[in-house]
BANU-492774 format. One record per residue (C-alpha): y, x, z; residue in three letters. Coordinates in Angstrom, 1 decimal. Example, Ala and Ser with C-alpha at 12.3 -4.5 7.8 and 13.67 -1.06 7.14 Angstrom:
REM BANU-492774
node north -4.5 east 12.3 up 7.8 rest ala
node north -1.1 east 13.7 up 7.1 rest ser
END
This chain:
REM BANU-492774
node north -20.1 east 5.7 up 21.5 rest unk
node north -20.1 east 8.0 up 18.5 rest unk
node north -17.9 east 11.0 up 18.3 rest unk
node north -16.1 east 9.5 up 15.3 rest unk
node north -15.3 east 6.2 up 17.0 rest unk
node north -14.3 east 8.2 up 20.2 rest unk
node north -11.9 east 10.3 up 18.0 rest unk
node north -10.3 east 7.2 up 16.5 rest unk
node north -9.8 east 5.6 up 19.9 rest unk
node north -8.3 east 8.8 up 21.2 rest unk
node north -6.0 east 8.8 up 18.2 rest unk
node north -4.8 east 5.3 up 18.9 rest unk
node north -4.4 east 6.1 up 22.6 rest unk
node north -2.3 east 9.1 up 21.7 rest unk
node north -0.1 east 7.0 up 19.4 rest unk
node north 0.4 east 4.4 up 22.1 rest unk
node north 1.1 east 7.1 up 24.7 rest unk
node north 3.7 east 8.7 up 22.5 rest unk
node north 5.4 east 5.7 up 21.1 rest unk
node north 4.4 east 2.7 up 23.1 rest unk
node north 6.7 east 3.3 up 26.1 rest unk
node north 10.0 east 2.6 up 24.3 rest unk
node north 12.2 east -0.2 up 25.7 rest unk
node north 10.4 east -2.9 up 23.8 rest unk
node north 11.4 east -5.5 up 26.4 rest unk
node north 15.0 east -4.7 up 26.0 rest unk
node north 14.7 east -5.3 up 22.2 rest unk
node north 12.6 east -8.4 up 22.5 rest unk
node north 14.0 east -10.2 up 25.6 rest unk
node north 17.5 east -10.4 up 24.2 rest unk
node north 18.2 east -13.8 up 22.9 rest unk
node north 18.1 east -14.0 up 19.1 rest unk
node north 21.6 east -14.3 up 17.8 rest unk
node north 22.1 east -16.2 up 14.6 rest unk
node north 24.9 east -15.1 up 12.2 rest unk
node north 28.0 east -17.2 up 12.1 rest unk
node north 28.8 east -19.5 up 9.2 rest unk
node north 26.6 east -20.9 up 6.5 rest unk
node north 24.8 east -18.8 up 3.9 rest unk
node north 21.9 east -18.7 up 1.5 rest unk
node north 19.9 east -15.5 up 1.7 rest unk
node north 17.6 east -14.7 up -1.2 rest unk
node north 14.7 east -12.4 up -0.6 rest unk
node north 13.0 east -10.5 up -3.4 rest unk
node north 9.3 east -9.9 up -2.8 rest unk
node north 5.8 east -10.1 up -4.2 rest unk
node north 3.1 east -12.7 up -4.1 rest unk
node north 0.0 east -10.6 up -4.0 rest unk
node north -2.8 east -12.6 up -2.3 rest unk
node north -1.1 east -14.8 up 0.4 rest unk
node north 2.1 east -12.8 up 0.6 rest unk
node north 4.4 east -15.5 up -0.8 rest unk
node north 2.9 east -18.2 up 1.5 rest unk
node north 3.2 east -16.0 up 4.6 rest unk
node north 6.8 east -15.1 up 3.7 rest unk
node north 7.7 east -18.7 up 3.3 rest unk
node north 6.3 east -19.4 up 6.7 rest unk
node north 8.4 east -16.6 up 8.2 rest unk
node north 11.5 east -18.1 up 6.4 rest unk
node north 10.7 east -21.5 up 7.9 rest unk
node north 10.6 east -20.1 up 11.4 rest unk
node north 13.9 east -18.3 up 10.9 rest unk
node north 15.6 east -21.4 up 9.5 rest unk
node north 14.3 east -23.4 up 12.6 rest unk
node north 16.1 east -20.9 up 14.8 rest unk
node north 19.2 east -20.6 up 12.5 rest unk
node north 19.6 east -23.9 up 10.6 rest unk
node north 23.0 east -22.7 up 9.3 rest unk
node north 21.1 east -20.1 up 7.1 rest unk
node north 19.0 east -21.0 up 4.1 rest unk
node north 16.3 east -18.4 up 3.1 rest unk
node north 14.9 east -18.5 up -0.4 rest unk
node north 12.2 east -16.4 up -1.9 rest unk
node north 12.5 east -15.0 up -5.4 rest unk
node north 9.2 east -14.1 up -7.0 rest unk
node north 9.0 east -10.5 up -8.3 rest unk
node north 6.1 east -9.0 up -10.3 rest unk
node north 3.1 east -7.9 up -8.3 rest unk
node north 3.2 east -4.6 up -10.2 rest unk
node north 5.3 east -2.2 up -8.2 rest unk
node north 6.4 east -0.5 up -11.4 rest unk
node north 7.7 east -3.7 up -12.9 rest unk
node north 9.3 east -4.7 up -9.7 rest unk
node north 11.3 east -1.5 up -9.4 rest unk
node north 12.4 east -1.9 up -13.0 rest unk
node north 13.9 east -5.3 up -12.2 rest unk
node north 15.5 east -4.1 up -9.0 rest unk
node north 17.1 east -1.2 up -10.8 rest unk
node north 18.6 east -3.6 up -13.4 rest unk
node north 20.1 east -5.6 up -10.6 rest unk
node north 21.5 east -2.5 up -8.9 rest unk
node north 23.0 east -1.2 up -12.1 rest unk
node north 24.9 east -4.5 up -12.4 rest unk
node north 25.8 east -4.3 up -8.7 rest unk
node north 24.4 east -7.8 up -8.6 rest unk
node north 24.4 east -9.8 up -5.3 rest unk
node north 21.7 east -12.2 up -6.6 rest unk
node north 19.1 east -10.6 up -4.2 rest unk
node north 20.2 east -10.1 up -0.6 rest unk
node north 17.1 east -8.6 up 0.9 rest unk
node north 14.7 east -6.5 up -1.1 rest unk
node north 11.0 east -5.8 up -0.2 rest unk
node north 10.7 east -2.1 up -1.2 rest unk
node north 7.9 east 0.4 up -1.5 rest unk
node north 7.6 east 3.2 up 1.0 rest unk
node north 8.1 east 5.7 up -1.8 rest unk
node north 11.5 east 4.3 up -2.9 rest unk
node north 13.8 east 5.5 up -0.1 rest unk
node north 15.5 east 8.1 up -2.3 rest unk
node north 15.8 east 5.7 up -5.2 rest unk
node north 17.3 east 2.8 up -3.2 rest unk
node north 19.6 east 4.7 up -0.9 rest unk
node north 22.9 east 4.2 up -2.7 rest unk
node north 22.3 east 0.5 up -3.2 rest unk
node north 21.5 east -0.5 up 0.4 rest unk
node north 23.5 east -0.9 up 3.6 rest unk
node north 23.0 east 1.6 up 6.5 rest unk
node north 20.9 east -0.4 up 8.9 rest unk
node north 21.7 east 2.1 up 11.8 rest unk
node north 25.1 east 0.3 up 11.8 rest unk
node north 23.3 east -3.1 up 12.5 rest unk
node north 20.5 east -2.1 up 14.9 rest unk
node north 20.6 east -1.0 up 18.5 rest unk
node north 18.8 east 2.2 up 19.6 rest unk
node north 16.2 east 0.1 up 21.3 rest unk
node north 15.5 east -1.9 up 18.1 rest unk
node north 15.1 east 1.3 up 16.1 rest unk
node north 12.9 east 2.8 up 18.7 rest unk
node north 10.3 east 0.0 up 18.4 rest unk
node north 9.1 east 1.4 up 15.1 rest unk
node north 6.9 east 4.5 up 14.5 rest unk
node north 9.4 east 7.4 up 14.4 rest unk
node north 7.8 east 8.9 up 11.3 rest unk
node north 8.3 east 5.7 up 9.4 rest unk
node north 12.0 east 5.5 up 10.5 rest unk
node north 12.4 east 9.1 up 9.5 rest unk
node north 10.9 east 8.4 up 6.1 rest unk
node north 13.4 east 5.7 up 5.4 rest unk
node north 16.4 east 7.7 up 6.6 rest unk
node north 18.3 east 9.4 up 3.7 rest unk
node north 21.3 east 11.6 up 4.5 rest unk
node north 21.5 east 10.1 up 8.0 rest unk
node north 21.4 east 6.5 up 6.8 rest unk
node north 18.6 east 4.0 up 7.5 rest unk
node north 18.0 east 2.4 up 4.1 rest unk
node north 15.2 east 0.0 up 5.1 rest unk
node north 13.3 east -1.3 up 8.1 rest unk
node north 9.5 east -0.7 up 8.1 rest unk
node north 7.8 east -4.0 up 7.4 rest unk
node north 4.1 east -3.2 up 7.2 rest unk
node north 2.1 east 0.0 up 6.5 rest unk
node north -1.0 east 0.4 up 4.2 rest unk
node north -3.8 east 2.7 up 3.3 rest unk
node north -6.5 east 1.8 up 0.8 rest unk
node north -10.2 east 1.7 up 1.6 rest unk
node north -13.6 east 0.9 up 0.1 rest unk
node north -14.9 east -2.6 up 0.4 rest unk
node north -18.7 east -2.8 up 0.2 rest unk
node north -21.2 east -5.6 up 0.2 rest unk
node north -23.3 east -5.4 up 3.3 rest unk
node north -25.9 east -7.8 up 2.1 rest unk
node north -26.5 east -6.0 up -1.2 rest unk
node north -26.6 east -2.6 up 0.5 rest unk
node north -29.4 east -3.9 up 2.7 rest unk
node north -31.1 east -5.6 up -0.2 rest unk
node north -31.3 east -2.3 up -2.2 rest unk
node north -31.7 east 0.0 up 0.8 rest unk
node north -28.4 east 1.8 up -0.1 rest unk
node north -26.2 east 3.5 up 2.5 rest unk
node north -22.4 east 3.2 up 2.5 rest unk
node north -21.4 east 6.0 up 0.0 rest unk
node north -19.4 east 8.9 up 1.5 rest unk
node north -18.8 east 10.8 up -1.7 rest unk
node north -17.7 east 9.8 up -5.2 rest unk
node north -21.0 east 10.9 up -6.7 rest unk
node north -22.9 east 8.7 up -4.1 rest unk
node north -20.6 east 5.8 up -5.0 rest unk
node north -21.4 east 6.2 up -8.7 rest unk
node north -25.2 east 6.2 up -8.0 rest unk
node north -25.0 east 3.3 up -5.5 rest unk
node north -22.9 east 1.2 up -7.8 rest unk
node north -25.3 east 1.7 up -10.7 rest unk
node north -28.3 east 0.9 up -8.6 rest unk
node north -27.0 east -2.4 up -7.3 rest unk
node north -25.5 east -3.4 up -10.6 rest unk
node north -28.8 east -2.8 up -12.4 rest unk
node north -30.7 east -4.8 up -9.8 rest unk
node north -28.3 east -7.8 up -9.9 rest unk
node north -28.2 east -7.9 up -13.7 rest unk
node north -32.0 east -7.8 up -13.8 rest unk
node north -31.9 east -10.9 up -11.7 rest unk
node north -29.7 east -12.7 up -14.2 rest unk
node north -26.1 east -12.0 up -13.2 rest unk
node north -24.7 east -10.5 up -16.3 rest unk
node north -21.2 east -10.6 up -15.0 rest unk
node north -22.0 east -8.3 up -12.1 rest unk
node north -20.4 east -4.8 up -11.8 rest unk
node north -20.9 east -1.9 up -9.5 rest unk
node north -17.3 east -1.0 up -8.8 rest unk
node north -13.8 east -2.5 up -9.4 rest unk
node north -10.5 east -0.7 up -8.9 rest unk
node north -7.0 east -0.5 up -10.3 rest unk
node north -6.9 east 1.1 up -13.7 rest unk
node north -3.8 east -0.4 up -15.4 rest unk
node north -0.9 east 1.9 up -16.3 rest unk
node north 1.3 east 1.3 up -13.3 rest unk
node north 2.0 east 2.7 up -9.8 rest unk
node north -1.4 east 1.3 up -8.6 rest unk
node north -3.1 east 3.8 up -10.9 rest unk
node north -1.0 east 6.6 up -9.5 rest unk
node north -2.5 east 5.6 up -6.1 rest unk
node north -6.1 east 5.5 up -7.3 rest unk
node north -5.8 east 8.8 up -9.2 rest unk
node north -3.8 east 10.4 up -6.3 rest unk
node north -6.8 east 9.6 up -4.1 rest unk
node north -9.2 east 11.3 up -6.5 rest unk
node north -7.0 east 14.3 up -6.9 rest unk
node north -6.3 east 14.8 up -3.2 rest unk
node north -10.0 east 14.4 up -2.4 rest unk
node north -10.8 east 17.3 up -4.7 rest unk
node north -7.9 east 19.6 up -4.2 rest unk
node north -6.2 east 18.7 up -0.9 rest unk
node north -2.8 east 18.1 up -2.6 rest unk
node north -1.1 east 15.5 up -4.8 rest unk
node north 0.2 east 16.1 up -8.3 rest unk
node north 3.3 east 17.9 up -7.0 rest unk
node north 3.0 east 19.8 up -3.7 rest unk
node north 5.7 east 19.8 up -1.0 rest unk
node north 6.6 east 23.3 up -2.3 rest unk
node north 7.2 east 22.0 up -5.8 rest unk
node north 4.0 east 23.3 up -7.4 rest unk
node north 2.4 east 21.2 up -10.1 rest unk
node north -1.3 east 20.5 up -9.3 rest unk
node north -3.1 east 18.8 up -12.3 rest unk
node north -5.3 east 21.4 up -14.0 rest unk
node north -8.0 east 22.5 up -11.5 rest unk
node north -11.6 east 22.3 up -12.6 rest unk
node north -12.5 east 19.9 up -9.8 rest unk
node north -9.7 east 17.5 up -10.7 rest unk
node north -10.6 east 17.6 up -14.4 rest unk
node north -14.2 east 16.8 up -13.5 rest unk
node north -13.1 east 13.9 up -11.3 rest unk
node north -11.1 east 12.5 up -14.1 rest unk
node north -14.1 east 12.7 up -16.4 rest unk
node north -16.2 east 11.0 up -13.8 rest unk
node north -13.6 east 8.1 up -13.5 rest unk
node north -13.5 east 7.7 up -17.3 rest unk
node north -17.3 east 7.5 up -17.2 rest unk
node north -17.1 east 4.5 up -14.9 rest unk
node north -15.2 east 2.5 up -17.5 rest unk
node north -17.7 east 0.3 up -19.4 rest unk
node north -20.6 east 1.3 up -17.1 rest unk
node north -20.3 east 0.5 up -13.4 rest unk
node north -16.8 east -0.9 up -14.0 rest unk
node north -15.7 east -3.4 up -16.7 rest unk
node north -14.1 east -2.1 up -19.9 rest unk
node north -11.1 east -4.2 up -18.8 rest unk
node north -10.7 east -2.3 up -15.6 rest unk
node north -8.0 east -0.2 up -17.4 rest unk
node north -5.9 east -3.4 up -17.3 rest unk
node north -6.7 east -4.3 up -13.7 rest unk
node north -4.2 east -4.4 up -10.9 rest unk
node north -5.0 east -5.4 up -7.3 rest unk
node north -5.4 east -9.1 up -7.9 rest unk
node north -7.7 east -8.7 up -11.0 rest unk
node north -10.0 east -6.4 up -8.9 rest unk
node north -10.0 east -8.9 up -6.0 rest unk
node north -10.8 east -11.8 up -8.3 rest unk
node north -14.0 east -10.1 up -9.5 rest unk
node north -14.9 east -8.9 up -6.0 rest unk
node north -14.2 east -12.2 up -4.2 rest unk
node north -16.3 east -14.1 up -6.8 rest unk
node north -19.2 east -12.1 up -5.7 rest unk
node north -19.4 east -10.0 up -8.9 rest unk
node north -19.0 east -6.5 up -7.6 rest unk
node north -20.8 east -4.2 up -5.1 rest unk
node north -17.8 east -2.1 up -4.3 rest unk
node north -14.0 east -2.4 up -4.5 rest unk
node north -11.1 east -0.1 up -3.9 rest unk
node north -8.2 east -2.1 up -2.5 rest unk
node north -5.7 east -2.5 up 0.3 rest unk
node north -6.2 east -4.3 up 3.6 rest unk
node north -4.6 east -7.5 up 2.4 rest unk
node north -7.9 east -8.4 up 0.7 rest unk
node north -9.9 east -8.3 up 3.9 rest unk
node north -8.9 east -11.7 up 5.5 rest unk
node north -8.8 east -13.3 up 2.0 rest unk
node north -12.3 east -12.1 up 1.4 rest unk
node north -13.4 east -14.0 up 4.5 rest unk
node north -11.7 east -17.2 up 3.4 rest unk
node north -13.4 east -20.5 up 2.8 rest unk
node north -13.1 east -20.0 up -1.0 rest unk
node north -14.7 east -16.6 up -1.0 rest unk
node north -18.2 east -15.9 up -2.2 rest unk
node north -18.5 east -12.8 up -0.1 rest unk
node north -17.2 east -14.1 up 3.2 rest unk
node north -19.1 east -12.5 up 6.1 rest unk
node north -21.0 east -10.2 up 3.8 rest unk
node north -18.8 east -7.1 up 3.4 rest unk
node north -17.4 east -4.2 up 5.3 rest unk
node north -14.4 east -1.9 up 4.9 rest unk
node north -14.7 east 1.9 up 5.1 rest unk
node north -12.7 east 5.0 up 4.2 rest unk
node north -12.8 east 6.0 up 0.5 rest unk
node north -15.4 east 8.5 up -0.5 rest unk
node north -14.9 east 12.2 up -0.2 rest unk
node north -14.4 east 14.6 up -3.1 rest unk
node north -15.2 east 18.3 up -2.8 rest unk
node north -12.4 east 18.8 up -0.2 rest unk
node north -11.7 east 15.7 up 1.9 rest unk
node north -11.5 east 11.9 up 1.9 rest unk
node north -8.0 east 10.6 up 1.0 rest unk
node north -6.4 east 7.2 up 1.0 rest unk
node north -3.0 east 6.6 up -0.7 rest unk
node north -0.5 east 6.0 up 2.0 rest unk
node north 1.3 east 2.8 up 1.2 rest unk
node north 3.6 east 0.3 up 2.9 rest unk
node north 6.6 east -1.9 up 2.4 rest unk
node north 10.0 east -2.1 up 4.0 rest unk
node north 12.9 east -4.6 up 3.9 rest unk
node north 16.3 east -3.3 up 2.6 rest unk
node north 19.6 east -5.1 up 2.6 rest unk
node north 21.6 east -5.0 up -0.6 rest unk
node north 25.0 east -3.3 up -0.5 rest unk
node north 26.1 east -5.9 up -3.1 rest unk
node north 25.2 east -8.9 up -0.9 rest unk
node north 28.0 east -11.3 up -0.2 rest unk
node north 26.4 east -12.1 up 3.2 rest unk
node north 25.4 east -8.8 up 4.6 rest unk
node north 25.4 east -10.0 up 8.3 rest unk
node north 23.1 east -12.9 up 7.5 rest unk
node north 20.9 east -10.7 up 5.3 rest unk
node north 20.5 east -8.2 up 8.0 rest unk
node north 19.6 east -11.0 up 10.5 rest unk
node north 16.8 east -12.2 up 8.2 rest unk
node north 15.5 east -8.7 up 7.6 rest unk
node north 15.5 east -7.9 up 11.4 rest unk
node north 13.7 east -11.2 up 12.1 rest unk
node north 11.0 east -10.7 up 9.5 rest unk
node north 10.2 east -7.2 up 10.8 rest unk
node north 10.4 east -8.1 up 14.5 rest unk
node north 7.6 east -7.7 up 17.0 rest unk
node north 6.5 east -11.4 up 17.0 rest unk
node north 6.7 east -11.7 up 13.3 rest unk
node north 4.7 east -8.6 up 12.7 rest unk
node north 2.0 east -9.8 up 15.1 rest unk
node north 1.8 east -13.1 up 13.2 rest unk
node north 1.5 east -11.3 up 9.9 rest unk
node north -1.2 east -9.1 up 11.3 rest unk
node north -3.3 east -12.1 up 12.4 rest unk
node north -2.6 east -14.1 up 9.3 rest unk
node north -4.3 east -14.0 up 5.9 rest unk
node north -2.5 east -10.9 up 4.7 rest unk
node north -3.8 east -8.8 up 7.7 rest unk
node north -0.6 east -6.7 up 7.5 rest unk
node north -0.7 east -3.4 up 9.5 rest unk
node north 2.2 east -3.4 up 11.9 rest unk
node north 4.9 east -0.7 up 12.0 rest unk
node north 5.5 east -1.3 up 15.7 rest unk
node north 3.1 east 0.9 up 17.7 rest unk
node north 3.1 east -1.3 up 20.8 rest unk
node north 1.4 east -4.1 up 18.8 rest unk
node north -1.8 east -2.0 up 18.6 rest unk
node north -2.1 east -2.4 up 22.4 rest unk
node north -2.3 east -6.2 up 22.2 rest unk
node north -5.6 east -7.9 up 23.0 rest unk
node north -5.3 east -9.7 up 19.6 rest unk
node north -5.3 east -6.6 up 17.5 rest unk
node north -7.5 east -4.4 up 19.6 rest unk
node north -10.3 east -6.9 up 19.2 rest unk
node north -9.7 east -7.6 up 15.5 rest unk
node north -12.4 east -6.2 up 13.1 rest unk
node north -9.9 east -5.4 up 10.4 rest unk
node north -7.8 east -3.2 up 12.7 rest unk
node north -10.9 east -1.6 up 14.1 rest unk
node north -11.8 east -0.7 up 10.5 rest unk
node north -8.3 east 0.6 up 9.8 rest unk
node north -8.4 east 3.4 up 12.3 rest unk
node north -10.7 east 5.7 up 10.3 rest unk
node north -9.0 east 4.6 up 7.0 rest unk
node north -5.5 east 5.4 up 8.2 rest unk
node north -6.7 east 8.8 up 9.5 rest unk
node north -7.3 east 9.8 up 5.8 rest unk
node north -3.9 east 8.6 up 4.5 rest unk
node north -2.0 east 11.1 up 2.3 rest unk
node north 1.5 east 10.5 up 1.0 rest unk
node north 2.5 east 10.6 up -2.7 rest unk
node north 5.1 east 13.2 up -3.6 rest unk
node north 8.1 east 11.0 up -3.2 rest unk
node north 9.8 east 13.2 up -0.7 rest unk
node north 9.9 east 16.3 up -2.9 rest unk
node north 10.9 east 14.3 up -6.0 rest unk
node north 13.4 east 12.0 up -4.3 rest unk
node north 15.1 east 9.7 up -6.7 rest unk
node north 13.0 east 11.1 up -9.6 rest unk
node north 9.8 east 10.0 up -8.1 rest unk
node north 9.5 east 7.0 up -10.5 rest unk
node north 9.7 east 9.4 up -13.5 rest unk
node north 7.1 east 11.7 up -12.0 rest unk
node north 4.7 east 8.9 up -11.2 rest unk
node north 5.0 east 7.4 up -14.7 rest unk
node north 4.2 east 10.7 up -16.3 rest unk
node north 1.2 east 11.0 up -14.0 rest unk
node north -0.3 east 7.5 up -14.4 rest unk
node north 0.3 east 7.4 up -18.1 rest unk
node north -1.6 east 10.7 up -18.6 rest unk
node north -4.4 east 9.5 up -16.4 rest unk
node north -4.6 east 6.2 up -18.3 rest unk
node north -4.9 east 8.0 up -21.6 rest unk
node north -8.0 east 9.7 up -20.3 rest unk
node north -9.5 east 6.5 up -18.9 rest unk
node north -9.0 east 4.7 up -22.2 rest unk
node north -10.3 east 7.6 up -24.3 rest unk
node north -7.0 east 8.2 up -26.0 rest unk
node north -7.1 east 11.8 up -24.8 rest unk
node north -9.4 east 14.3 up -23.2 rest unk
node north -8.8 east 15.3 up -19.6 rest unk
node north -8.1 east 18.8 up -20.6 rest unk
node north -5.5 east 17.9 up -23.2 rest unk
node north -3.8 east 15.2 up -21.1 rest unk
node north -3.5 east 17.3 up -18.0 rest unk
node north -2.2 east 20.3 up -20.0 rest unk
node north 0.6 east 18.2 up -21.4 rest unk
node north 1.2 east 16.6 up -18.1 rest unk
node north 1.5 east 20.0 up -16.4 rest unk
node north 4.2 east 21.0 up -18.8 rest unk
node north 6.1 east 17.7 up -18.3 rest unk
node north 6.0 east 17.9 up -14.5 rest unk
node north 7.0 east 21.5 up -14.5 rest unk
node north 10.1 east 20.5 up -16.6 rest unk
node north 10.8 east 17.8 up -14.1 rest unk
node north 10.5 east 20.2 up -11.1 rest unk
node north 12.8 east 22.6 up -12.8 rest unk
node north 15.4 east 19.8 up -13.3 rest unk
node north 15.1 east 19.2 up -9.5 rest unk
node north 16.1 east 22.8 up -8.9 rest unk
node north 12.8 east 24.0 up -7.4 rest unk
END
């Protein structure tokens, strides 16, 4: 056993030892109690990959238990930026049109005043099932604003068959990735596949680009664009060079259109067999092994490459929050608790979305401990690094938009890295000053 694998196994063992001894049985053995009366609960969520299909299956299981409650899904944009914009419009109107919101891990400070305090609806045993750090991250001013649903960290998908064909190793640095992607792309195009690219990722101007660029930045400097102390971190030489390198991918190892790509556009190219490498979230793993995939059985999933300092994966994840404006709060809480429960998280983990559970005891189960995706996720999760949502609180959305817009200008050639980051530094410093830091 390698030292790296041993370290990951030890990390998992420590997590289980620390958190796996909570009274799970007390929370799970209690009979599920349906809310009284009839109600229709509308859940706002995404449809990335098989997410909508899996959510509807969960709703069907809930309605079988509680036939007096109807659960409907309301499609929201896959773009987290667009989704938050719609949510904020509904909250501004104090609308009860959505009862349960699927919310990003970074939004706790933004959503707090619009959601119910779930501590008032959950027992201590129920709360203790989840990773304490995740509960802490969703606790604002002593109120639990959302229940952890699934956690995420991005990694590097790579074609095992093509790496073998071209005698290329899995890249461990961004420079190695650039060279490997070019080598494989040149070879595949020489054989007639003119649609083939070396590397696909998320380059559109939205929160997904904040994640990608956050990974480049942390890998070079060890910090995100605003540090926990409120320092702005966007003008180091290593970061400027990393931005220039990424801009150089556009139109070479990556399509010109990558600056319009979100997760699903990247996955479409990858799953059609037209890319050697892809940066994406774990949801693409089981889909990539589906019957309709051209790459099924021919890829692996590894940590993202290192920069000059470290390897860094954007820490992601989604929660379920109950609207303070819902006309049926009790029923909405019941749905949210069911969807985030032990059995439901296990089903989601083993399903096409491959969702990473937020309940530590699930990682002890034979099903997950033997699953190749969750084996791969150990090293990836160990590189996860949060975005600066804690230090910016309810102003995170503004900070992120400033960041991804400036990065996008560099990627599209509208601005040089030096000029864009100099202007970004001034804007972020103004924002930090507004926050009183």
